[in-house]
C-alpha positions in Angstrom: 95.1 125.9 21.1 99.0 125.7 20.9 101.6 123.4 21.5 103.7 125.1 24.7 106.5 122.9 25.0 108.2 125.3 27.4 109.1 122.9 30.3 111.3 121.3 27.4 113.4 123.9 26.2 116.6 123.7 27.7 118.6 126.1 25.2 118.5 127.1 21.6 119.9 130.1 19.6 117.7 132.8 17.3 119.0 135.2 14.7 117.3 138.4 13.2 120.6 139.9 11.9 118.5 139.7 8.5 115.9 141.8 8.4 112.8 139.8 7.6 114.1 136.5 8.8 114.5 134.8 12.1 116.0 131.8 11.9 117.9 128.9 14.2 117.1 126.0 16.8 115.5 125.4 19.8 117.2 121.9 21.9 114.0 120.1 23.7 114.1 117.4 26.3 113.8 113.9 25.2 114.9 114.7 21.7 118.2 113.8 20.2 117.6 116.4 17.1 116.9 120.6 17.5 113.8 122.0 15.9 115.2 123.8 13.4 113.2 127.8 13.0 113.2 129.4 9.4 110.6 131.9 9.9 109.0 135.2 8.4 109.1 138.0 10.2 111.2 140.1 13.2 110.7 139.6 16.5 110.2 142.3 18.7 111.7 145.4 19.1 114.2 144.5 21.8 115.5 141.8 19.8 114.9 143.0 16.2 118.3 142.4 14.8 120.1 140.4 17.5 121.2 136.7 17.8 120.4 135.8 21.1 121.2 132.5 22.6 118.7 130.8 24.9 119.7 129.4 28.6 117.4 127.8 31.0 118.3 129.2 34.3 116.0 127.7 36.5 113.8 124.1 36.1 110.0 124.2 35.5 108.3 123.2 38.5 107.0 119.9 38.2 103.0 119.6 38.4 100.8 116.6 40.0 100.0 114.1 36.4 97.3 112.9 38.7 95.7 116.0 38.4 95.0 116.5 34.5 97.8 119.2 34.3 97.8 119.5 30.1 101.3 120.5 30.2 102.6 117.4 32.1 100.8 115.3 30.2 101.2 116.3 27.0 102.9 114.4 24.4 105.1 116.1 21.7 106.6 113.3 20.0 105.0 114.4 16.9 106.2 117.4 16.9 108.0 118.6 13.9 111.7 119.2 13.8 111.1 121.9 10.2 109.7 124.7 12.0 109.2 126.8 9.1 106.4 129.2 8.8 105.8 132.9 10.4 106.9 134.8 13.4 104.3 135.5 16.1 105.5 137.7 19.1 108.7 136.9 20.3 109.8 139.1 22.6 112.3 139.0 26.3 110.9 142.2 27.5 107.7 140.7 28.5 106.7 141.0 32.3 104.5 138.6 34.4 104.4 137.2 37.4 106.2 134.6 38.9 105.5 132.0 41.4 107.4 129.5 43.0 105.2 126.7 42.9 104.4 124.1 40.7 100.6 124.8 38.7 98.3 122.8 40.7 99.7 124.4 43.5 98.5 127.7 42.6 95.4 127.1 41.4 94.8 124.9 44.4 95.4 128.2 46.5 93.4 130.8 44.0 90.7 128.3 44.2 90.7 128.8 48.5 90.7 132.1 48.1 94.3 133.0 48.9 96.8 135.2 47.3 100.0 133.2 46.9 103.3 135.0 46.9 104.5 136.7 43.5 107.5 138.2 41.8 107.8 140.5 39.1 110.0 139.0 36.0 111.2 139.4 32.9 109.5 136.8 30.5 110.4 134.9 27.3 107.9 134.8 24.8 108.5 132.9 21.8 105.6 132.3 19.3 105.5 130.9 15.6 102.8 129.6 13.4 104.5 126.5 11.9 103.6 124.9 8.9 103.9 121.3 10.0 102.1 122.3 13.7 100.6 125.0 13.9 100.6 127.8 16.9 103.6 127.2 19.4 104.1 129.1 22.5 107.3 129.0 24.8 106.6 131.8 27.6 108.7 131.1 30.8 110.5 133.4 33.4 112.8 130.4 33.9 114.9 131.0 30.4 117.1 133.8 29.6 118.6 135.7 26.6 122.1 136.5 26.3 122.1 138.6 22.8 125.4 138.0 20.8 127.2 140.0 18.5 126.5 143.3 17.4 123.1 144.2 16.5 122.6 144.1 12.6 119.4 146.7 12.4 116.4 149.0 14.6 113.1 148.4 14.0 111.5 151.6 12.8 108.6 152.6 14.4 106.8 151.8 11.0 108.6 148.6 10.8 107.1 148.0 14.2 103.7 148.6 13.2 103.6 146.7 10.1 105.2 143.7 11.9 102.8 144.0 14.8 100.1 143.8 12.1 101.3 140.9 10.4 101.7 139.1 13.8 97.9 139.8 14.4 96.9 138.5 10.5 98.9 135.5 11.2 97.0 134.6 14.9 93.5 135.6 13.2 94.4 132.9 10.3 95.0 130.5 12.6 92.5 131.1 14.5 89.9 130.7 11.3 92.0 127.2 10.7 90.9 126.3 14.1 87.7 127.6 13.7 86.5 125.4 10.2 88.5 122.2 11.2 86.4 122.7 14.2 82.8 123.1 12.3 83.7 120.5 9.7 84.4 117.7 12.5 81.2 118.4 14.7 79.3 115.6 14.3 75.8 116.4 11.6 72.4 116.8 13.5 69.5 115.0 11.5 
């Protein structure tokens, strides 16, 4: 499970110019104040060493709330403005299928055996592990990245392998914690 507020993200700015730290802010619809990120770790090689701004270039397509779409009915009011924690995967180079139809229509067509039209697009993928809220993921083809200034550093191959290993360990740690919570919340069988 993860918080997935991509429909709410309007703009933001992240800075990975200090090796080993990614800091910045994100502005979500419906929030007066910005989410403040202070994350241990580096972005993927395409964004490592950069300060970059995030812009919404297209609105997210709304889904039919009555069909139970998770994103449409999610309540983000308890998300902390302090998003300190650890970097997960942060990249602007991920390529995914982009559909120009709402998720509920996409699911309907797929279940009917149709192959909805799509284009391949670069996708912004932001993942981090918040001390306050656990795993947070923003994945969208409707957001773009603008690199600012000069690149401060590039990750060596060895540094990238270490960062990728650290990202996997953070995900494993999160999943273990989630498993522990689920096991302790199961009713006792007698």
